[in-house]
C-alpha positions as CSV (number, residue, x, y, z in Angstrom):
1,X,13.5,68.1,-17.5
2,X,13.7,64.4,-17.3
3,X,13.0,64.4,-13.7
4,X,9.4,65.8,-14.4
5,X,8.8,62.4,-16.3
6,X,7.5,60.0,-13.7
7,X,7.7,56.3,-13.7
8,X,4.3,54.8,-14.5
9,X,3.4,51.9,-12.3
10,X,-0.1,51.1,-13.6
11,X,-0.2,49.5,-17.0
12,X,-3.5,51.3,-17.7
13,X,-2.0,54.8,-16.9
14,X,-1.0,56.6,-20.0
15,X,1.7,59.4,-19.7
16,X,0.1,62.8,-19.5
17,X,2.0,66.2,-19.4
18,X,0.0,68.7,-17.8
19,X,2.6,70.9,-15.8
20,X,2.6,73.7,-18.3
21,X,1.5,77.2,-17.5
22,X,-0.5,79.1,-20.2
23,X,1.1,82.3,-18.7
24,X,4.4,81.2,-20.3
25,X,2.6,81.6,-23.8
26,X,1.2,85.0,-22.7
27,X,4.6,86.3,-21.7
28,X,6.4,85.0,-24.7
29,X,3.8,86.6,-27.0
30,X,4.4,90.0,-25.5
31,X,7.2,90.9,-27.8
32,X,4.9,90.0,-30.7
33,X,2.1,91.9,-29.4
34,X,4.4,95.0,-29.2
35,X,5.4,94.4,-33.0
36,X,1.7,94.3,-33.8
37,X,1.8,90.9,-35.0
38,X,-1.5,89.9,-33.0
39,X,-4.9,91.5,-33.2
40,X,-6.7,92.6,-30.2
41,X,-9.1,89.7,-30.5
42,X,-6.3,87.3,-30.5
43,X,-4.7,88.9,-27.4
44,X,-8.0,88.6,-25.8
45,X,-8.4,85.1,-26.6
46,X,-4.8,84.2,-25.4
47,X,-5.6,85.7,-22.1
48,X,-9.0,84.0,-21.9
49,X,-7.3,80.6,-22.5
50,X,-4.9,81.5,-19.7
51,X,-7.8,82.2,-17.4
52,X,-9.8,79.0,-18.2
53,X,-6.8,76.7,-17.9
54,X,-5.7,78.4,-14.6
55,X,-9.2,77.6,-13.0
56,X,-8.8,74.0,-14.4
57,X,-12.1,74.4,-16.3
58,X,-13.1,72.3,-19.2
59,X,-14.6,75.4,-21.0
60,X,-11.9,75.9,-23.9
61,X,-13.8,76.3,-27.0
62,X,-13.4,75.7,-30.9
63,X,-12.5,79.4,-31.1
64,X,-9.6,78.9,-28.8
65,X,-8.2,76.0,-30.8
66,X,-8.5,77.5,-34.0
67,X,-6.5,80.6,-32.5
68,X,-3.8,78.3,-31.2
69,X,-3.7,76.5,-34.6
70,X,-3.4,79.8,-36.4
71,X,-0.6,80.9,-34.1
72,X,1.0,77.6,-34.8
73,X,1.0,78.2,-38.5
74,X,2.2,81.6,-38.1
75,X,5.3,80.8,-36.1
76,X,5.9,77.2,-37.2
77,X,8.7,78.1,-39.4
78,X,9.9,81.4,-37.6
79,X,13.0,81.9,-35.8
80,X,10.8,82.4,-32.4
81,X,11.6,79.0,-31.0
82,X,10.3,80.2,-27.3
83,X,6.9,81.4,-28.9
84,X,6.5,78.2,-30.9
85,X,7.4,75.9,-27.9
86,X,4.8,77.5,-25.9
87,X,2.3,77.5,-28.5
88,X,2.6,73.7,-28.8
89,X,2.8,73.1,-25.1
90,X,-0.3,75.3,-24.8
91,X,-1.9,72.9,-27.4
92,X,-0.7,70.0,-25.3
93,X,-2.9,71.3,-22.4
94,X,-6.0,72.0,-24.3
95,X,-5.9,68.7,-26.0
96,X,-6.6,67.1,-22.6
97,X,-10.1,68.8,-22.5
98,X,-12.7,66.1,-23.8
99,X,-14.4,68.5,-26.2
100,X,-11.0,69.6,-27.7
101,X,-9.6,66.4,-28.6
102,X,-12.7,65.2,-30.2
103,X,-12.4,68.5,-32.3
104,X,-8.8,67.9,-33.1
105,X,-9.5,64.2,-34.1
106,X,-12.6,65.2,-36.3
107,X,-10.6,67.9,-38.2
108,X,-9.2,67.0,-41.7
109,X,-5.5,66.2,-42.2
110,X,-4.8,69.8,-43.5
111,X,-5.1,71.1,-39.8
112,X,-2.0,72.2,-38.2
113,X,-1.9,69.7,-35.5
114,X,-1.7,67.0,-38.1
115,X,0.6,68.8,-40.3
116,X,3.0,69.2,-37.3
117,X,3.9,65.5,-37.2
118,X,5.0,65.9,-41.0
119,X,7.0,68.9,-40.0
120,X,8.9,67.1,-37.2
121,X,12.0,66.3,-39.2
122,X,12.4,69.9,-40.1
123,X,12.0,71.3,-36.6
124,X,15.6,72.0,-35.4
125,X,15.0,73.3,-31.9
126,X,15.4,70.5,-29.3
127,X,13.0,72.5,-27.1
128,X,10.4,72.5,-29.8
129,X,11.0,68.8,-30.7
130,X,10.5,67.9,-27.2
131,X,7.2,70.0,-26.9
132,X,5.8,68.4,-30.1
133,X,6.5,64.9,-29.0
134,X,4.9,65.8,-25.6
135,X,1.8,67.2,-27.6
136,X,1.5,63.8,-29.2
137,X,2.0,61.8,-26.0
138,X,-1.0,63.6,-24.6
139,X,-3.2,63.1,-27.7
140,X,-2.3,59.4,-27.4
141,X,-3.2,59.3,-23.9
142,X,-6.9,59.5,-25.0
143,X,-8.9,56.8,-26.5
144,X,-9.9,59.2,-29.4
145,X,-6.4,60.4,-30.0
146,X,-4.9,56.7,-30.2
147,X,-7.8,55.8,-32.4
148,X,-7.3,58.5,-35.0
149,X,-3.6,59.3,-34.8
150,X,-1.9,55.7,-34.5
151,X,-4.4,53.0,-34.8
152,X,-4.7,51.1,-37.9
153,X,-7.9,52.8,-39.6
154,X,-8.9,53.8,-43.2
155,X,-11.2,56.5,-42.7
156,X,-11.0,58.2,-39.1
157,X,-12.8,56.7,-36.3
158,X,-13.3,53.0,-36.8
159,X,-17.1,52.0,-37.2
160,X,-16.9,49.4,-34.6
161,X,-15.7,51.9,-32.0
162,X,-18.6,54.1,-33.0
163,X,-21.3,51.3,-32.8
164,X,-20.0,50.4,-29.4
165,X,-20.7,53.8,-28.1
166,X,-24.3,54.1,-29.4
167,X,-26.6,55.2,-26.7
168,X,-30.2,53.7,-26.4
169,X,-31.4,56.6,-28.5
170,X,-29.0,55.9,-31.4
171,X,-26.7,58.9,-31.1
172,X,-23.0,58.4,-31.0
173,X,-21.6,59.2,-27.5
174,X,-18.2,58.6,-26.3
175,X,-17.3,57.6,-22.8
176,X,-17.6,61.1,-21.4
177,X,-21.1,61.4,-22.9
178,X,-20.0,63.6,-25.6
179,X,-21.4,63.5,-29.1
180,X,-18.9,61.6,-31.6
181,X,-19.7,62.1,-35.3
182,X,-18.0,59.9,-38.0
183,X,-15.7,62.1,-40.1
184,X,-13.8,60.9,-43.2
185,X,-10.2,61.8,-42.9
186,X,-6.9,61.4,-44.6
187,X,-5.0,60.8,-41.5
188,X,-2.1,58.6,-42.1
189,X,-1.5,56.9,-38.7
190,X,2.2,56.4,-39.7
191,X,2.8,60.1,-39.4
192,X,3.1,60.0,-35.5
193,X,4.7,56.6,-35.6
194,X,7.5,58.2,-37.7
195,X,7.8,61.2,-35.3
196,X,8.2,58.4,-32.5
197,X,10.8,56.4,-34.1
198,X,12.9,59.5,-35.2
199,X,12.8,60.9,-31.7
200,X,13.9,57.5,-30.3
201,X,16.7,57.0,-32.7
202,X,18.0,60.6,-33.4
203,X,17.1,62.3,-30.3
204,X,19.3,63.4,-27.2
205,X,18.6,62.1,-23.8
206,X,15.8,64.5,-23.0
207,X,14.0,63.8,-26.2
208,X,14.5,60.1,-25.8
209,X,12.9,60.1,-22.4
210,X,9.8,61.8,-24.0
211,X,9.9,59.4,-27.1
212,X,9.7,56.5,-24.7
213,X,6.6,58.1,-23.1
214,X,5.0,58.4,-26.4
215,X,5.7,54.8,-27.5
216,X,4.3,53.6,-24.1
217,X,1.1,55.3,-24.9
218,X,1.0,54.2,-28.5
219,X,1.5,50.6,-27.4
220,X,-1.8,50.7,-25.9
221,X,-3.5,51.1,-29.1
222,X,-4.3,48.4,-31.8
223,X,-1.6,49.6,-34.3
224,X,-0.8,47.9,-37.5
225,X,2.0,45.0,-37.7
226,X,4.0,47.4,-39.6
227,X,3.8,50.1,-36.9
228,X,4.5,47.7,-34.2
229,X,7.6,46.5,-35.8
230,X,8.9,50.0,-36.7
231,X,8.4,50.9,-33.1
232,X,9.9,47.7,-31.7
233,X,13.1,48.0,-33.9
234,X,13.7,51.5,-32.4
235,X,12.9,50.3,-28.9
236,X,15.6,47.6,-29.3
237,X,18.0,50.0,-30.7
238,X,17.3,52.4,-27.9
239,X,17.6,49.9,-25.2
240,X,21.3,49.4,-26.2
241,X,22.2,52.7,-24.8
242,X,24.0,53.2,-21.5
243,X,22.6,56.6,-20.6
244,X,19.1,55.6,-20.2
245,X,16.7,56.9,-17.5
246,X,14.8,54.2,-15.5
247,X,11.4,55.7,-16.8
248,X,12.6,55.3,-20.4
249,X,13.7,51.5,-19.8
250,X,10.2,50.8,-18.2
251,X,8.4,52.6,-20.8
252,X,10.2,51.0,-23.7
253,X,10.0,47.3,-22.1
254,X,6.4,47.9,-21.2
255,X,5.6,48.9,-25.2
256,X,7.9,46.2,-26.6
257,X,5.7,43.6,-24.4
258,X,2.5,45.2,-25.7
259,X,3.7,44.9,-29.4
260,X,4.7,41.3,-28.9
261,X,1.0,40.6,-28.4
262,X,0.3,42.0,-31.7
263,X,2.5,39.8,-34.1
264,X,4.8,37.0,-33.6
265,X,6.9,39.0,-36.0
266,X,8.0,41.3,-33.1
267,X,9.2,38.2,-31.2
268,X,11.2,37.1,-34.2
269,X,12.5,40.6,-34.5
270,X,13.6,40.7,-30.9
271,X,15.3,37.4,-31.2
272,X,17.0,38.5,-34.3
273,X,18.4,41.8,-32.9
274,X,18.8,40.5,-29.4
275,X,17.9,42.1,-25.9
276,X,20.1,41.8,-22.6
277,X,17.1,41.8,-20.2
278,X,19.6,41.0,-17.2
279,X,21.0,44.7,-17.5
280,X,17.6,46.0,-16.4
281,X,16.5,43.5,-13.8
282,X,17.6,45.5,-10.6
283,X,16.4,48.7,-11.8
284,X,12.8,48.4,-10.3
285,X,10.5,45.7,-9.3
286,X,8.0,46.9,-12.2
287,X,10.7,46.5,-14.7
288,X,11.6,43.0,-13.3
289,X,8.1,42.0,-13.8
290,X,8.0,43.0,-17.5
291,X,11.4,41.6,-18.0
292,X,10.0,38.2,-16.8
293,X,6.8,38.5,-19.1
294,X,9.2,39.2,-22.0
295,X,11.2,36.2,-21.2
296,X,8.1,33.9,-21.6
297,X,7.7,35.3,-25.2
298,X,11.5,35.0,-26.2
299,X,11.8,31.1,-24.7
300,X,12.2,29.1,-27.8
């Protein structure tokens, strides 16, 4: 529910969804197990993931990721919305593990997690849509995730990022000391941008709360001017609504402020469409501070 989405006070603190229980996936798969749709090894691995995540360990393996991706492909177009929701939520949990997010980011675009963004317009269940937006929010809460999924890049991880993480021995290490190899990918950073825009413009209130969190995380990346314009346009449209949560307003204004730093075109767009900042000033001190920053950009 929207009450679970906390108002972020720190500009360096991305939104993260980590309140899922893997036991929900195990429970929802019981009927599938009874139907014989899962092998004995798949059942064992699902139970293993539940044990590892309940212990808060960072021991999820590539095999576990591959199992979840297999289940995602198997149930992506089925009528089992609860099963699909729980699979996506479990993926959202495991991508928060340092080793798993690197695996996800280094895999080619044919992988199910990448394809999920392109399938978003065809996902009819509101619960599944919310879970998908939360998954990409978690991915974009990490440096590696933002770099691959939404930053402007032409072949996966940018070389300047890679070079900046070289250790004295010359190997590629990320901030957590994990080995990062450069992989050529066909990832289109616009895919997740399009998910964000669609969720903000077409979603119900619950989906909008989550989309605002996603655009907040995205705004921490060095996105292209085109992506910044698309997101900003959706934000400005969204802020016209009357039924907005305080967290939604904060995340949208924060993102708009970041996008304005990317290009003066965002300022021009905002002046053209218009934004009534006075509507939001009394919602919170944090929102008032962002509104004051935005006003500096918008002063002609």
